[in-house]
Backbone bond lengths (Angstrom), bond angles and torsions (degrees), N, CA, C in turn:
res aa  C-N    CA-C-N  psi(-1)  N-CA   C-N-CA  omega(-1)  CA-C   N-CA-C  phi
1 M - - - 1.453 - - 1.501 107.46 -
2 T 1.274 118.22 131.85 1.452 121.22 177.62 1.506 109.12 -109.02
3 G 1.309 115.50 146.86 1.449 121.09 177.04 1.513 109.29 -91.75
4 L 1.280 116.91 160.57 1.449 122.74 178.32 1.505 107.94 -113.95
5 L 1.314 116.07 125.73 1.452 121.26 176.56 1.511 106.89 -118.95
6 A 1.310 116.31 116.62 1.459 120.59 178.27 1.509 108.14 -111.50
7 V 1.310 116.76 123.07 1.448 121.30 179.39 1.512 107.26 -117.83
8 G 1.308 116.47 125.20 1.453 120.27 179.51 1.505 110.22 -139.72
9 N 1.299 115.96 159.89 1.451 120.58 -179.34 1.518 108.27 -113.84
10 L 1.307 116.20 111.14 1.461 121.54 175.68 1.516 106.52 -110.85
11 G 1.298 116.06 90.55 1.456 118.98 -174.09 1.509 108.01 76.61
12 S 1.294 117.12 -120.24 1.452 121.28 -177.79 1.524 114.08 -97.00
13 P 1.350 119.76 -42.06 1.472 118.32 -175.99 1.529 112.33 -75.41
14 Y 1.307 115.28 151.54 1.458 121.45 175.20 1.515 108.39 -100.01
15 L 1.312 116.17 145.38 1.454 121.50 179.40 1.517 108.96 -110.47
16 I 1.325 116.86 137.65 1.451 121.90 174.74 1.520 106.94 -122.29
17 S 1.309 117.48 129.36 1.454 121.71 179.50 1.514 109.15 -130.10
18 L 1.311 116.60 121.71 1.454 121.22 178.16 1.512 108.57 -111.85
19 V 1.320 116.78 123.88 1.453 120.85 -179.55 1.522 110.14 -78.55
20 A 1.318 117.84 -44.33 1.463 121.15 178.69 1.515 108.88 -155.56
21 A 1.304 116.89 147.10 1.459 120.82 178.04 1.511 110.13 -77.19
22 Q 1.296 115.27 148.68 1.447 120.07 175.67 1.522 108.85 -79.81
23 P 1.329 117.55 151.62 1.456 119.22 173.79 1.518 108.96 -70.47
24 P 1.338 117.34 164.90 1.452 119.29 176.65 1.530 109.68 -56.91
25 P 1.340 117.42 149.15 1.460 119.54 -179.29 1.523 111.08 -65.46
26 P 1.347 117.69 158.66 1.472 120.27 178.97 1.521 110.44 -54.91
27 G 1.321 116.17 138.07 1.459 121.77 179.72 1.510 114.48 85.16
28 Y 1.344 118.83 -5.95 1.452 122.24 179.29 1.522 107.54 -73.83
29 P 1.339 119.18 124.60 1.469 120.22 -176.99 1.526 111.50 -59.46
30 T 1.322 116.42 130.40 1.461 120.23 -179.31 1.522 111.86 -123.90
31 Q 1.313 118.17 13.75 1.458 121.22 179.16 1.517 110.22 -81.68
32 G 1.330 116.57 152.80 1.450 121.17 175.45 1.512 112.64 90.25
33 N 1.317 115.15 -169.34 1.465 122.00 -176.63 1.523 110.69 -92.86
34 F 1.301 116.64 66.16 1.450 121.53 -177.10 1.519 111.59 -109.89
35 Q 1.325 114.88 150.36 1.452 122.41 168.57 1.524 106.15 -110.78
36 F 1.335 115.54 150.97 1.447 122.14 -177.74 1.509 109.33 -132.98
37 G 1.307 115.36 163.23 1.451 119.11 174.39 1.502 112.01 -174.69
38 S 1.308 114.15 -175.86 1.456 122.68 -178.34 1.517 110.36 -107.25
39 I 1.322 115.56 147.48 1.455 122.34 168.37 1.523 106.30 -93.58
40 A 1.311 117.15 130.61 1.463 122.87 176.84 1.518 106.52 -150.71
41 S 1.315 116.36 97.58 1.451 118.84 -169.40 1.520 111.13 -145.52
42 I 1.304 115.90 149.50 1.464 123.14 171.24 1.525 106.46 -108.19
43 Q 1.331 116.71 128.52 1.457 121.50 -179.82 1.531 109.21 -114.13
44 N 1.320 115.02 148.32 1.455 121.70 -177.89 1.518 112.74 -84.21
45 D 1.344 115.30 158.61 1.458 121.17 173.10 1.531 108.71 -88.77
46 N 1.324 116.86 -169.08 1.468 121.00 -177.89 1.527 113.34 -67.67
47 E 1.329 117.15 -14.42 1.460 121.29 177.92 1.529 111.59 -100.90
48 S 1.340 117.01 15.26 1.468 124.33 -179.48 1.521 113.14 60.96
49 K 1.341 116.37 32.24 1.465 122.18 175.99 1.520 108.60 -110.99
50 P 1.337 118.08 140.45 1.469 120.42 179.03 1.523 111.43 -54.99
51 A 1.353 116.04 128.67 1.461 119.82 -175.80 1.523 113.74 -141.67
52 W 1.324 117.74 -24.21 1.461 120.90 -171.75 1.527 111.05 -127.43
53 L 1.313 116.50 140.44 1.462 123.55 173.61 1.520 107.60 -106.75
54 L 1.325 117.04 130.71 1.463 122.55 176.66 1.516 108.67 -114.31
55 S 1.331 116.40 136.02 1.463 121.66 -179.91 1.518 108.54 -146.64
56 G 1.327 115.98 130.12 1.460 120.36 179.68 1.508 111.44 179.84
57 H 1.329 116.35 -152.16 1.464 122.40 -178.07 1.524 109.81 -135.10
58 W 1.341 115.21 155.85 1.451 121.61 174.55 1.524 109.02 -133.38
59 K 1.332 114.70 160.57 1.467 122.39 -178.75 1.526 107.87 -146.08
60 T 1.349 116.77 140.37 1.461 119.74 177.29 1.519 111.60 -154.43
61 N 1.317 114.81 155.86 1.460 121.96 167.93 1.535 110.35 -122.11
62 L 1.320 117.55 9.22 1.464 121.38 -176.47 1.526 113.18 -57.75
63 L 1.320 117.50 -36.56 1.462 120.29 -175.80 1.521 113.38 -74.57
64 N 1.319 118.10 -12.99 1.465 122.14 -178.37 1.521 112.66 -110.05
65 M 1.325 117.45 15.48 1.459 119.98 -176.06 1.518 111.46 -113.45
66 S 1.326 114.77 150.65 1.454 119.20 171.57 1.526 107.42 -80.76
67 E 1.331 117.20 164.28 1.462 120.53 179.55 1.526 111.30 -60.39
68 I 1.312 118.12 -31.59 1.469 121.74 179.73 1.524 110.26 -67.12
69 D 1.342 116.86 -41.24 1.466 121.15 -177.86 1.520 113.19 -70.03
70 Q 1.326 118.17 -29.28 1.457 120.78 -169.30 1.514 113.98 -58.92
71 S 1.311 118.71 -39.77 1.458 119.68 -177.89 1.523 111.99 -73.72
72 N 1.319 117.82 -21.00 1.462 120.77 -177.19 1.521 114.04 -94.33
73 S 1.320 117.80 -38.58 1.456 118.50 -171.92 1.525 113.37 -141.68
74 S 1.327 117.09 30.21 1.458 119.19 179.93 1.516 110.08 -74.19
75 V 1.319 114.33 147.37 1.454 120.64 178.68 1.519 109.03 -134.73
76 F 1.292 116.60 125.45 1.449 122.66 160.74 1.513 105.06 -142.66
77 S 1.313 115.51 122.44 1.460 119.39 178.43 1.516 109.08 -144.53
78 T 1.310 114.56 151.93 1.454 120.82 177.10 1.518 108.97 -149.15
79 S 1.288 114.17 149.90 1.457 122.55 173.13 1.519 106.42 -135.07
80 F 1.322 116.70 132.45 1.458 118.90 -177.20 1.528 110.97 -150.17
81 E 1.319 113.61 154.36 1.456 121.10 174.07 1.528 107.48 -91.99
82 M 1.323 115.48 142.75 1.458 122.06 178.82 1.524 106.60 -123.29
83 V 1.332 116.93 124.14 1.462 121.32 -177.58 1.521 108.96 -140.53
84 M 1.338 116.54 142.57 1.462 120.04 178.01 1.522 109.25 -63.72
85 L 1.319 117.32 153.84 1.456 121.67 -179.04 1.528 112.59 -61.36
86 D 1.336 117.68 -17.88 1.468 120.29 175.98 1.530 112.00 -90.13
87 G 1.336 117.52 5.83 1.461 122.25 177.40 1.515 114.66 86.86
88 K 1.306 119.50 5.11 1.465 123.15 -177.85 1.527 111.21 -101.61
89 S 1.314 114.79 166.70 1.470 123.53 172.72 1.527 113.87 61.58
90 S 1.323 117.86 39.85 1.462 122.00 179.41 1.533 110.58 -68.79
91 H 1.331 115.57 135.89 1.465 121.76 175.54 1.531 108.21 -157.73
92 T 1.312 117.66 169.03 1.463 120.84 -177.47 1.525 111.12 -119.07
93 H 1.324 114.05 157.34 1.465 122.57 176.95 1.519 108.90 -138.44
94 A 1.312 115.38 156.92 1.463 122.17 172.69 1.521 108.09 -133.81
95 L 1.313 115.47 144.46 1.453 122.71 172.40 1.519 105.35 -121.50
96 T 1.328 116.74 121.75 1.463 122.24 -175.99 1.530 110.06 -139.45
97 N 1.310 115.23 -178.60 1.468 123.55 173.64 1.529 112.93 53.79
98 F 1.335 117.30 40.62 1.460 119.65 177.90 1.520 109.49 -68.08
99 V 1.334 115.60 126.15 1.465 122.16 178.01 1.527 107.22 -117.63
100 P 1.346 117.44 106.34 1.471 119.44 -178.78 1.519 111.96 -72.16
101 T 1.328 115.56 139.77 1.460 120.90 175.09 1.523 111.86 -115.37
102 N 1.344 116.36 -16.31 1.455 120.61 179.86 1.526 109.59 -155.77
103 Q 1.327 115.46 146.13 1.463 121.71 174.47 1.509 108.00 -130.72
104 S 1.338 115.91 137.14 1.463 119.88 177.71 1.528 109.22 -144.99
105 T 1.314 115.09 170.11 1.458 121.65 178.16 1.519 108.30 -123.12
106 E 1.345 116.22 133.92 1.462 122.46 175.98 1.523 108.43 -114.32
107 N 1.297 117.85 138.78 1.467 123.08 174.60 1.527 112.90 51.77
108 S 1.274 119.13 28.66 1.464 127.82 178.43 1.534 114.68 59.48
109 T 1.332 119.21 -1.15 1.474 120.57 179.23 1.517 113.74 -126.70
110 N 1.325 118.65 -15.34 1.456 121.32 -177.33 1.521 110.84 -101.57
111 Q 1.323 116.07 123.93 1.462 121.76 176.54 1.522 108.23 -97.48
112 V 1.337 117.03 127.32 1.461 122.20 -176.35 1.527 108.80 -119.13
113 F 1.321 115.56 127.05 1.465 122.44 178.27 1.518 108.11 -119.08
114 T 1.326 115.51 121.27 1.458 122.12 177.58 1.518 107.61 -106.69
115 G 1.332 116.64 139.96 1.451 119.89 179.25 1.512 111.24 -178.76
116 T 1.317 115.12 -151.61 1.466 121.43 177.85 1.521 109.05 -130.07
117 S 1.330 115.40 156.67 1.456 120.67 178.44 1.517 109.79 -146.02
118 S 1.326 115.19 173.08 1.459 122.86 173.27 1.520 107.26 -107.16
119 V 1.330 116.44 138.18 1.459 121.82 -177.85 1.526 108.71 -129.13
120 S 1.329 115.75 131.54 1.460 119.38 176.95 1.523 109.49 -82.67
121 L 1.321 115.07 127.19 1.452 122.39 176.46 1.530 108.24 -126.88
122 K 1.321 116.64 176.86 1.461 121.19 -178.10 1.532 111.61 -54.77
123 E 1.328 116.47 -38.57 1.467 121.99 -178.32 1.524 112.74 -75.94
124 G 1.322 117.61 -11.36 1.455 122.48 -177.13 1.518 110.86 124.82
125 M 1.314 116.09 -167.48 1.461 121.98 -177.73 1.527 110.09 -76.67
126 V 1.347 115.53 126.74 1.462 121.58 177.00 1.524 106.84 -104.98
127 Q 1.316 117.19 127.82 1.470 123.56 -173.88 1.526 111.60 -97.46
128 D 1.322 115.21 161.56 1.469 123.80 171.18 1.527 113.93 55.83
129 I 1.320 116.53 44.35 1.463 121.99 177.94 1.531 108.22 -85.27
130 P 1.338 118.99 122.21 1.463 119.70 174.78 1.532 109.93 -55.87
131 T 1.339 115.76 129.23 1.463 121.89 -173.30 1.521 109.03 -139.68
132 I 1.338 116.03 139.06 1.460 121.53 173.95 1.519 107.54 -122.77
133 I 1.329 116.08 124.81 1.460 122.13 178.43 1.519 106.96 -114.47
134 K 1.330 115.16 123.34 1.460 120.48 -176.75 1.534 108.61 -122.54
135 F 1.340 115.67 126.76 1.467 122.25 175.65 1.520 107.08 -104.43
136 M 1.325 116.44 119.35 1.462 121.29 -172.96 1.525 110.10 -113.24
137 G 1.341 115.68 110.76 1.453 122.06 174.92 1.518 115.21 59.64
138 N 1.312 119.14 28.23 1.467 122.88 -178.64 1.522 112.73 53.04
139 K 1.321 116.75 27.96 1.465 122.13 178.22 1.524 112.57 -129.10
140 V 1.351 116.73 -34.66 1.461 121.42 -172.52 1.524 109.48 -128.46
141 V 1.326 115.37 143.76 1.462 121.57 171.60 1.525 107.41 -122.40
142 S 1.324 116.31 138.82 1.461 120.27 171.55 1.519 107.55 -122.39
143 I 1.317 114.77 140.52 1.462 122.36 -177.74 1.519 107.05 -124.19
144 W 1.322 116.71 111.47 1.459 120.60 177.97 1.515 107.97 -103.05
145 V 1.315 115.01 121.71 1.463 122.75 178.08 1.523 106.55 -110.93
146 D 1.320 117.85 124.44 1.463 122.12 -176.31 1.531 110.86 -50.68
147 P 1.340 117.35 110.40 1.466 120.16 -176.75 1.526 113.77 -57.82
148 A 1.326 117.62 -34.83 1.464 120.72 -178.28 1.530 112.16 -65.22
149 K 1.336 117.09 -28.39 1.471 121.09 -177.05 1.526 113.11 -86.34
150 V 1.355 116.98 -11.51 1.478 120.40 -179.88 1.531 110.35 -125.09
151 D 1.334 116.33 28.18 1.458 122.64 178.08 1.530 111.23 51.88
152 N 1.326 116.84 38.71 1.467 124.43 177.89 1.533 112.66 56.65
153 H 1.326 117.23 28.08 1.466 121.25 -174.52 1.525 113.26 -61.60
154 F 1.329 117.90 -34.21 1.460 121.21 -178.70 1.529 112.20 -99.36
155 G 1.318 117.20 15.57 1.448 121.35 178.51 1.520 111.88 77.88
156 D 1.336 115.09 -159.34 1.456 120.78 -173.51 1.526 113.32 -110.59
157 T 1.335 116.97 16.11 1.465 120.88 179.56 1.528 109.49 -126.34
158 P 1.336 117.01 159.75 1.470 119.17 175.84 1.527 111.27 -64.80
159 I 1.309 115.03 161.32 1.463 122.88 170.63 1.521 105.72 -89.06
160 Y 1.336 117.53 131.15 1.459 120.98 -175.85 1.520 112.23 -111.30
161 G 1.325 113.98 151.28 1.449 121.23 174.97 1.515 109.76 -152.76
162 I 1.323 115.09 178.49 1.463 120.41 179.01 1.523 109.07 -130.50
163 F 1.326 115.64 159.28 1.455 122.68 174.99 1.518 109.29 -74.10
164 A 1.320 117.02 143.94 1.464 120.61 172.21 1.519 107.96 -68.87
165 S 1.319 116.80 144.65 1.462 119.77 178.44 1.520 108.71 -68.89
166 D 1.323 116.42 155.16 1.465 121.33 -176.56 1.515 113.03 -57.27
167 D 1.323 117.01 -39.12 1.460 119.77 -177.00 1.523 112.65 -98.68
168 H 1.327 117.63 2.51 1.465 123.61 -178.85 1.512 112.34 57.41
169 G 1.304 117.65 18.02 1.457 121.04 -179.66 1.506 111.25 -114.75
170 P 1.318 115.88 169.87 1.461 118.88 -178.89 1.520 111.39 -71.47
171 K 1.294 115.45 150.92 1.459 121.44 175.52 1.520 106.79 -117.53
172 R 1.315 115.62 138.04 1.458 119.65 177.58 1.515 109.44 -75.05
173 M 1.292 115.85 147.00 1.462 120.73 176.97 1.522 108.37 -57.33
174 G 1.319 117.18 133.62 1.454 121.58 177.88 1.512 113.65 86.65
175 S 1.350 118.83 -3.65 1.472 119.56 -178.54 1.520 111.23 -81.21
176 N 1.319 118.19 -14.41 1.448 123.11 178.56 1.530 107.57 -102.22
177 S 1.307 117.08 129.80 1.460 120.03 -175.99 1.517 112.71 -63.48
178 S 1.351 117.47 -20.90 1.464 119.10 179.86 1.526 111.50 -91.55
179 T 1.330 118.21 0.96 1.447 121.81 -179.96 1.521 109.56 -83.09
180 S 1.307 116.41 134.06 1.461 118.25 176.38 1.514 108.84 -73.42
181 G 1.288 116.97 166.39 1.463 122.51 -174.10 1.506 113.84 -80.54
182 R 1.333 119.64 30.33 1.460 120.89 179.50 1.481 112.25 -83.82
């Protein structure tokens, strides 16, 4: 199943529309109480203008763990390709070793995990990066990596992704009761 990413410019803001999440790539471990999804995000340049497209996958067990388990066996990891909107300067990054230090709930549906992670950059793996992972309505994930600790490499906005659909297959528009009639 392939996902559809449509990027358009309507005035100044960019729009991202994902029809369905892709299943985890072949060989991606799927055992245990894990959730998976796709990374699909536009990141800003140093002038806060959209410049980079991110695409990849993420995996976590944070939503299925008790607070006691999180410090011992929590997992949040992602690997994604980063490419300029003109198709140049493609490279990859990984975020691993997330260690949660706090968990909270926003608006009764958003789970927020604050902690540190390791991020691969051109110079190598950078450790202990302040990171906030937010799961919004079991549909969207946002990953905020402290810009000051990664030389603003991912811009000034979170990295966004979506949850993989339960059946990893396409859904028709309007088949989900929470989908608007567009």
